[in-house]
N, C-alpha and C positions, 0 to 999 in steps of 0.2 A: 780540502781547502781549493777554492778556484785560484786559477792563475791567470794573470793577464800577459796576451802575448806580445812582445814588444815587437815593434815594425822593424822589418828587415831594413838593411841598408839601401836597398833600391826603391822603397815605397815613400810616397809623399802624402802627408795627411793635410787636409783642408781645414783650418782652422777659423774660429770666429774672428771676424774683423778682416780676414786676408780677401784682397779683391777678387772677383770672378773673371772668367777669360772675357776679353773685349768682343768676340762674335755673341756670346751668350748675353753679355750687356746690352748691345745692340738690339738683340731679337727682343728682349723684355721692352725696350723702349718702343719700338715698332707695334708692338702688340699694346701697350698702353695706350698709344695714339689712336690706333685703330677703334679700340674699345671707348676710348672718350668721343671721338666722331661719331661713333654709332649712337653714343646716348644722347649726345647733342642733336644728331638730326630726328632721332625719335622725339625728343622734346620740341624741336621746332614743328614736327609735323602735328602733334598733339595741340599745339598752342595754335597753329592755322586753323584746326579743325574747330576748336573750341571759341576762338576769339576773332579771326580773320576773314574766314571762308565766307562768301557772300552767303545770304539766305536767299533761296528762289523759292517765292510761293507757288504753289501747284497751279497749272494754267486753268483757266477758269473755260466753262464750256461758252460759246458763242450764244448771244442773246437773241440775235436775228438772223434771219437766213435771205439772203439776197440772190435771186436767180435773174440772170442775163438772157434776155432774147432778143436775137437778131441775128445779122450776117457776121462775116469776118472782123468787121468794124468793132462791133460790139464785143464779139468773142474778144479780140486784141486789148481790149480795156479792161478785162478782169484783171490782170496782174497789178495793173497801176492804182485799180479801185482798191484792192485788198491791202495794199500798202497804205493808202490814205484812210481807210476805215479802222484799221487795227482789230484786236482780237474779239472785240463784241460782235463782230459781223463775220458771219460764213458767206463767203460770196461763191456762187456756182454758176457755170454755163448751164443752158437749157440742152437738154439730149439732143436736140433735133437743131439742125442750121436752118435758119428761116431768113431768106434773101428777098421775100416777096410778101404783100399782104394778103395775096391770095391763098397763101397758107395759114388762114386764119385759125381752122381748129388745131393745127400742129401748135401755134402760139399758145391756145387754151390748154394742151398737154402739158405744158411747163407747171401747171399746178399740181401735178403727182409729186414733183418735189418738195411738196408743202413749204412754199416761201412766206415770208412774212412780207416781203417786197419785192415787186416784179417789175423789173424794167424792160421796157419793149423799144426798140428803136429799129423800125421796118419800114422799107419804101425805097432805099437806093437800087435794088434789084429792079423795081418797078419803073424808077426812072431809066436806067441804064439800057435795059432791054425795051424800053416803051411797051411793057406787057400790058400794064395797067392805066388807062388814063386817069386823070385826077378824080373823075365822078367814080369809075370803078373801085379806085384807091380807098375813097371814102366809104364805099359800099362794103369793101373788104373789111375795114377797121369796125364798122357797124356791126357786121357778122360777128367778129372776133369779140367784141363788148358782148354781144347778146349770147354767145356761147359761155362766155365767163360767167354771166349773170345767172344762167341755168344751172350752173354747178352748185351755187348756195355757198362757194367758198370765199371767204371774207380774206381779203387782201390788199394791201396797198399799192397802188399802180402808179408808176412814173414812167411818162411817155418822152421820149428823146427825138428832138428833130434830125434832120439828115445834115451831116456836115457840107459846107459850101465847097465848091471845085473852083479852079484857077480859070481866068479867061483864056480866050485863044491866044493872045501873043504872050502871055507869062509861059502858058503850057509849051510853046513852041520853044521858048528860051530853056525851058526845063528839060525837056526830052529831045528837042532837035527835029522833032517830027512834026506832022499836022495832029492837032490834038482831036482825038475821036470820041471823048468821053461826054457826059452830060453838060448842059449848060446851066450858069447859076439861074436863070429865068426859069428854067423847068424845075429846078430844086426848091426855089424860093415860092413856086406855085404850090408843090406838094406840101412844104412845110406851113404854108398858109392854110391849106385843107386841113392839116393834121391839127393846127392850132385850133381851129374852129370846132373840130370835134371834140377836143380836150375839154373846151371851154364849156361845150353843151353837156358833157356827161360830167363836169367837176372833177377832172383827172389831173393831177399834176403834169406839167410840160416842163421839159429841161431843154433850154434854147442851145443845144450842141453847136448849132451852125454859128452862134454868136461868138464860139471859140476863136473862129477863123476869119471874123470879118476885118481886123485891123490889118493882119498879115496873112494872107492867105497861103501863099507860096512857100512861107517858112514852116507851116505845120503838115504840108502835104508832101508825097514822094515825088519822083520824077512822071509818073503817069499823070499827075494832077489832079487825081480826085482821092486816092487812098491815102489816110493820114499816116506820117511817118511816126518815129517815136516820140518826136516832141508833141506833136499833134494828139497822140495817145495819151500822153502823160496829162495834157492840159484838160481833155476831156474826161479822163479818170478824175482829175480834181474837181471840176465842175460837177460831175455826177456825185461825188462823194459829199459835196455840200448839199446837194438835195437830200441825199439818203440818211444823213444824220440825223437822229431824233427818234429814230425807230418808226414802227408802223403806225399810221394815223387812222381814223376812224373811215369807215368804208364811205365813198360817197353816197349822197341820196340817190334813188334809183337806180344803182348799179348793184 
């Protein structure tokens, strides 16, 4: 027959209903709090994923490719134009820096980038360096248009006039020195020749010079003829207004 050993006088038995020690009690409470926080955090994360997280549609591919051809002014317009046009348009700079109409074939090489819209603004280098008188300037543009025609590539062309410059008095106030850049009389003569050619060939013309008519000095650097940030932003806005709507049908005879 089994016998039950009675506890010795020095042993203490833990009976049901007897409270546990305080350190053990605190540890249990801390553990329960941590488990509760973890469970609540997981529930909140799941709720965010399921109900609150914004849904982002995958980015759509651009519908139109715009290639810019020209000098540093045209190249610097690019970021402002991208911002105005939005994701439907891919805006690229031509691989070649063109600051004179004498580089007509180089302008046509921009077609290798397969643009839907080709924006060209060339002529400031001609004016600054007096490299090409107005008559040669016109012949150079004619050669470019002929080179473009022979490619058989269908592209919408937008041509931009050259920006205005400050007058001598304003330039001296800006730079503190004698102004050595081109005069507006020269700029306007080249822009007039450009407008006549574009009308003759049925090509869209953007009046970039018009951006500067009301307050020329406000939109130019201290050198008196390079557009500043404000000027580039205004030019980007005007070009974006012309570009929007996508490529149009190629003009007759081009």
